[in-house]
N, C-alpha and C positions, 0 to 999 in steps of 0.2 A: 496632504502628506507631503513633507519636504524630503529632498533627495538625500539628505542624510540619514533618513531612517533605514534600518537593515531591511533587505528584502525578504529575509527569512528569520522569523523568531525561534529561539530556543528556550525552552522552560523545563526545569524539572522539578516535580513534586514527589518526594519520597522516592520510590522505584519506577514512577512513570515520567517519560520524557515526552513533551508536546513540541511538535515542529509545526509552525505555522507560516504559510506563505501569506506575503505581506505587501502586496500591492492591490489594495482593494479597489482603488479607483479604476485600475485596469483589469479589475476581475480576476486578479492574480495571474495574469499572463506571464508566460515564463521568458525572462531575458538571459542572455548568457551569464550575467553576473549573479542572476538568482538561481540559475542551474548550477553554478559552482557552489553557491551558499548551501542550497539543498543538499548537494552530494555531501559536503562537509558536515552538515548536521546529522545527515543519516549515518555517515561514518562514526561519528561520535556516539551517537545512540547505540550503534552495532557494538562500540568497543569499550564503552564504559561500563564497568562492572556493576555500579550501583543501579543502573537502567534495566529493568526487567520487562517493560512493555512500552511500547511508542504509540503514540497518537499523531496522526498527520492530519492537518486542517487548513482551512483558508479563511483570511481575514475577511469582514464585510460580507456581503450576500452571496459571494460565488465561492466555490471550492477552488476551481482553476479553470481558465478559460483556454488553456494549452499555448503553444507556442504565441510569443508576441509578433504578430504578423507586421507591425512597423519595423520592428528590428530586423525581421525577415526580410522585408522588401529592401532595406538597405544592405542586406548582405547580397541580395540578387543584383542590385544596381553596382556593386563593387567588383563583381566578377567572382567573387569567392566562392568555393563550393558550398552550395546552399543547404545541404542535408549533411555537411560534416558534424553538426551537432547532435546527431543521431548517435555516432559511434563515440563522440567526445563526452556528451552528456547524458543522454537518455539511456542508452544501455547500461553504463555503470550505475545509474540510478535505480533502474528497474532491478538490476542484479543484486543490489545492496538491500533493497527491500525484500526481495523474495528469498534471498540466502541468508537474511540475519537471522541468528540464532534465538530470536526474540519475537514474540507476535506483535504485529504492526496492524492498527487499527486506522481507517479512514473515517473521519468525521465529515460527511458529505454535506455540507452546510448549505449548499446551493448548487447552481450549475456546474457540471464537468464536462470539458469538451476536449476532443483531441487528446492531445499529450496528457491533459489534466484527467480526462476520464481514464487513460490507461494507469495513471498514477493510483487512481482509486482502485482499478480492478487488480493491480498486482499486490494489494495489500491482503491480510488474510481475513479480515473482516471489514464490512462497510455499513456504518451507521448513517443513514440518510435522513435529512430533513424533508418533510413533506413536499417542499418547493424545489427540492434537488431533482435534477434531471442528468441523463448521460446522453452525450452527442458524439458519436465516432465520426469527427468533422473533416477526416483527411481527404475523402473523396472531393469534398466541396472545394479544395484548394488544388486539385489535380493529383494529388498524392495517395500512395499505399498507407498501410497501417505502419505504426511504429511504436516505440515504448513498450513493446511486449504485447500489444493488441491482438496480433494475430495468433498468439499463443493462448493468452489468458481468456479471450472473449469466447472462444470456441471450447474451451474446457469448462467454463463456467454455464454457457448457454446452448452450447451445442453448435455443429458445423453451420447448419442452414441458418440459425439465427444469427450467428456471426457474420455470415455473408450478407444478410439482410442489413444489419445495422452498418456494416462497413460501407457497402456500394449504395444504399438508398441515403445514407448519412442523415437519417431523421431523427430528432430528439425522442428519448424515451423517457416518461415521466417516473417519478418515483416508485410508485405502487407497481407499473408494469415491469420496472426494472426489479424490483423484488420478487414478482411472479415469475420473472426470467431467470432467477437464481444470481443476479447481478448485484442486489443489495441484500445484505444479511437482515437488516431490521429499517423500517420506517418509522420515524417519529414525529411528534409535531414541530414546526419550524421553531427555532431556538433551543432545542433540545438535543440536537446532534452530538453538540461537544459535550454536554454533561453526561449524556448516556455514553458515549465512547470512554469518557474519562472513568465512568462507573465500571465498565467493561475492562478497561485497561488495569484498574485497580485490582479486580477480581483476577485477572490473568497473572498480574505480577506477584499475587500473593500464592499463586499455583505452582505446579511442578514444571518451571521453565525449562529444565534440562529434558524433560519428556516433550515439552512443545518443540524445542529446537530439533529433537530427533522426528518428531511427527512431520515437521515442515521439510526437514531433508528427505524423507521418505516419500512424501506426496510429490516432490520435485523428481526424485528419481524415477518413481514408478510411471510418470507422466510419460516418459521416453524410454522405458524398457518392459520387456515381456514379464510374464507371470513367473517363470523360473529364476530370473535374475532378481526380479522385485522380492521374492521369497527368501532369497539369500541376503539381500541387502536388509530385509526386516531382521533377519537373525543377527546380522552383524550389529545393527543400531540396537537391538534387544540387550545383545551381550553387553554393549558398552554401558547402556543405561541400567542394567541388572546389578553393575557394581557400584551404582551411585549412593551416595548416603540418603538422597531422597527416597529412593526405591526402599532402601532397607528400613528408614523410619516410617515410611507410609504403611508398609507391610505389617510392621509391628503395631503401629496405632489402630490399624483395621482389627488386628486380632484382640487388641485390648479395648476396642470400642471407643477409642479416642480420635480428636481431629487432628490429621496430620499436620505439620509445619514443614513447609518446603524451603531449602536453602539454595536450590539452583545448582547444586553439585553432588 
């Protein structure tokens, strides 16, 4: 791969945007340039009205190996703050994925380690190839979790399993990750991308305004009590109750017709 090739690829097929991490020879390890490009691509997906669902995947045989440690070593040698990229890159990337008013599907085509695993965990769905694995590699280089892993991992797998995966830093195979609630579905090698695209098309044709409301409700309720969450549900429902989608879907149900959702 030449240095002129983009490190992040963007493609839109009708209402589905696909963002591909594109450093296959480096197992899609994340450089500063690549993180800037990824954040820009996610921002475009979040704001482009024609996009109703997003797929995030990696080129080649890996999903993402996490931080590029060669570049990281250069930062250490320069005396620059070595973890400045957490606030500058990783935090806004994860926030954009999790707060985007559209479903995001990770097509985990191979290994996902460190921040790469965190990227997958931040998505709403994770379709994994049989060869895929998760490795919470942070402790292996003497670091704690970042890129949202301390938040997402324990909510998906439980606090005890999160501590085990983060502290022991041992890889988890695809089937074990699915059993732990970390992968949505495991498919044969080579089929993660097509299956994720199929799911994205289904979601894109669905009630995307409702999906946005559900994402916001889940994020809110994760850090609020029952009474506050009930009130937030009422607020979200009040907004969705006035949408064209809700009214059209209710009418279609009564008429025994298939609803058509416009996302508004």
